[in-house]
C-alpha positions in Angstrom: -21.7 -26.3 15.2 -20.7 -26.9 18.8 -19.3 -23.9 20.9 -15.9 -25.5 21.0 -15.6 -25.5 17.2 -16.9 -22.0 17.0 -14.3 -20.9 19.4 -11.6 -22.7 17.3 -12.6 -20.9 14.1 -12.6 -17.6 15.9 -9.1 -18.3 17.3 -7.8 -19.2 13.9 -9.4 -16.1 12.4 -7.7 -14.0 15.0 -4.3 -15.7 13.9 -4.9 -14.5 10.5 -5.4 -11.2 11.4 -2.7 -10.9 14.0 -0.2 -12.4 11.4 -1.1 -9.8 8.9 -0.8 -7.0 11.5 2.7 -8.3 12.2 3.7 -8.2 8.7 2.6 -4.6 8.2 4.6 -3.7 11.5 7.8 -5.5 10.4 7.6 -4.0 6.9 7.2 -0.6 8.4 10.2 -1.3 11.0 12.4 -2.5 8.0 12.0 0.8 6.4 13.6 2.9 9.2 16.2 0.3 10.1 18.2 1.1 6.8 18.4 4.9 7.6 21.6 5.9 9.6 22.5 9.1 11.0 25.5 10.3 8.9 29.0 10.9 10.5 29.8 14.6 10.4 33.2 16.0 11.0 33.6 18.7 13.7 35.3 20.8 11.4 32.5 20.5 8.7 30.9 23.7 7.4 27.3 24.2 6.6 27.7 23.0 3.1 29.5 19.9 4.0 26.9 19.2 6.7 24.2 19.5 4.0 26.0 17.3 1.6 26.3 14.6 4.4 22.6 14.9 5.2 21.2 14.9 1.6 21.3 11.1 1.1 19.6 10.8 4.5 16.9 13.3 3.6 16.1 11.4 0.5 15.9 8.3 2.4 13.7 9.7 5.0 11.4 11.0 2.4 10.9 7.8 0.7 10.4 6.3 4.5 7.6 8.8 4.7 5.9 8.0 1.5 6.1 4.3 2.1 5.0 4.6 5.6 1.9 6.5 4.3 1.2 3.8 1.8 1.8 1.0 4.3 -0.5 2.7 6.8 -3.3 3.3 4.3 -3.0 -0.3 3.2 -3.2 -1.6 6.9 -6.2 0.7 7.6 -8.1 -0.8 4.5 -7.0 -4.3 5.7 -8.4 -3.5 9.0 -11.7 -2.4 7.6 -12.6 -5.6 5.7 -11.3 -7.6 8.7 -14.3 -6.2 10.7 -16.6 -8.1 8.2 -14.8 -11.3 8.2 -16.7 -14.2 9.6 -15.1 -17.2 8.2 -12.0 -17.9 5.8 -11.1 -20.3 3.5 -7.8 -21.4 1.3 -8.5 -18.8 -1.3 -8.7 -15.9 1.2 -5.4 -17.1 2.9 -3.6 -17.1 -0.5 -4.9 -13.9 -1.7 -4.0 -12.3 1.8 -0.5 -13.9 1.7 0.1 -12.5 -1.8 -0.9 -8.8 -0.6 1.4 -9.3 2.5 4.2 -10.3 0.2 4.0 -7.0 -1.7 3.7 -5.2 1.5 7.2 -6.6 2.8 8.6 -5.6 -0.8 8.2 -1.9 0.2 11.8 -1.8 1.9 13.2 -3.2 -1.3 11.6 -1.0 -3.7 12.0 2.1 -1.6 15.9 1.3 -1.4 15.8 1.4 -5.2 14.6 5.0 -5.2 17.1 6.1 -2.3 20.1 4.4 -3.7 19.9 4.0 -7.4 17.7 6.6 -8.8 19.6 9.1 -11.1 18.6 11.2 -14.1 17.5 9.2 -17.0 17.2 6.0 -15.1 13.6 5.4 -14.1 13.6 1.7 -13.6 13.6 2.1 -9.6 10.4 4.5 -9.8 8.8 2.1 -12.1 9.3 -1.0 -9.8 8.1 1.3 -6.7 5.0 2.0 -8.7 4.5 -1.5 -9.4 4.9 -2.3 -5.6 2.3 0.2 -4.9 -0.2 -0.9 -7.6 0.2 -4.7 -6.6 -0.8 -3.8 -2.9 -3.8 -1.8 -4.0 -4.9 -4.6 -6.7 -4.7 -7.4 -4.2 -6.6 -5.5 -1.6 -9.4 -4.9 -4.3 -9.1 -8.6 -5.0 -9.5 -9.6 -1.3 -12.6 -7.3 -1.0 -14.2 -8.8 -4.2 -13.5 -12.4 -2.8 -15.2 -11.7 0.6 -18.0 -9.7 -0.3 -18.9 -11.2 -3.8 -17.4 -14.5 -4.8 -17.6 -15.9 -1.2 -20.1 -13.8 0.7 -20.6 -16.2 3.4 -17.2 -15.4 4.5 -18.5 -12.1 5.7 -20.9 -11.3 8.5 -24.6 -10.9 7.4 -25.8 -7.3 6.7 -24.2 -4.0 6.5 -24.4 -4.1 2.5 -24.2 -0.5 2.0 -20.9 -0.4 4.3 -19.5 -3.5 2.3 -20.3 -1.8 -1.2 -18.4 1.2 -0.1 -15.3 -0.5 1.1 -15.4 -2.5 -2.2 -15.9 0.6 -4.4 -13.1 2.5 -2.7 -10.6 -0.5 -3.2 -11.7 -0.8 -6.9 -11.2 2.8 -7.5 -8.0 2.9 -5.9 -6.6 -0.2 -7.7 -7.8 1.0 -11.2 -6.5 4.6 -10.5 -3.0 3.5 -9.5 -2.8 0.9 -12.2 -3.7 3.8 -14.8 -0.9 6.0 -13.4 1.6 3.1 -13.7 0.4 2.4 -17.4 0.7 6.1 -18.4 4.1 6.3 -16.7 5.3 3.2 -18.7 4.0 4.6 -21.9 5.8 7.9 -21.4 8.9 5.8 -20.8 8.6 4.0 -24.1 7.5 7.4 -26.1 10.2 9.6 -24.7 13.9 9.1 -24.4 15.5 7.9 -21.4 17.2 11.3 -20.4 13.7 12.9 -20.7 11.9 14.6 -17.7 8.6 14.2 -19.1 8.0 10.7 -17.4 8.6 12.3 -13.9 5.4 14.7 -14.5 3.3 11.6 -14.6 4.0 11.0 -10.9 2.1 14.2 -10.1 -1.0 12.4 -11.2 -0.7 10.4 -8.0 -1.7 13.1 -5.5 -4.1 14.3 -8.1 -5.9 11.1 -8.3 -5.7 10.6 -4.5 -7.7 14.0 -4.1 -10.2 13.1 -6.7 -10.7 9.7 -5.1 -11.2 11.3 -1.6 -13.9 13.7 -3.1 -15.5 10.9 -4.6 -15.4 8.5 -1.6 -16.7 11.3 0.5 -19.9 11.4 -1.6 -20.3 7.6 -1.6 -19.6 7.0 2.0 -22.9 5.7 3.9 -24.0 8.3 6.5 -25.0 5.7 8.9 -22.3 2.9 9.1 -20.9 0.5 11.6 -17.2 0.3 11.1 -16.2 2.8 8.5 
């Protein structure tokens, strides 16, 4: 292969990575655009000011949570891009599906901030689906690059690649398990029950467990991770 062809391939790969980075950045920007500072009357008391700020506080919490998930997804995307050497149509398609669910975060987050109410769990369910879809397709991308089409990645660094793949697999299955448990609780308990909300506490618990496990699996000598 000529040097000109190599440079062209490298340029095309950079376009793929830069486009992905831009989508992540736009998704985060869209999250904060919808949050507006409330209009507070000069004569308003403390209780009225708190009432005016309450919706904004909920919106900002949803923004912070979504920002964290998008940021973690971008960091994971950056890690496996370190190992990319080539790309094909299958990789482009999987990457586009991942980016589709990334840009869905402003939509799913707005459901929590604007439509959540006691006994109505659809916005939370949609938000969990959004998170699971992002994690799942990141896992599929790692599997595609490192195992189905290993020639797309740079040679060597087997331990590092295995660690990136295992972390993506564990994360995808853990969040999928939380989603299934949450959906099961919605079916078993009445709509006005508070029990499904307790399932959401499994998310930080699963993150802590995964963090502990990943720390044990992480290679001591690694190039990029």
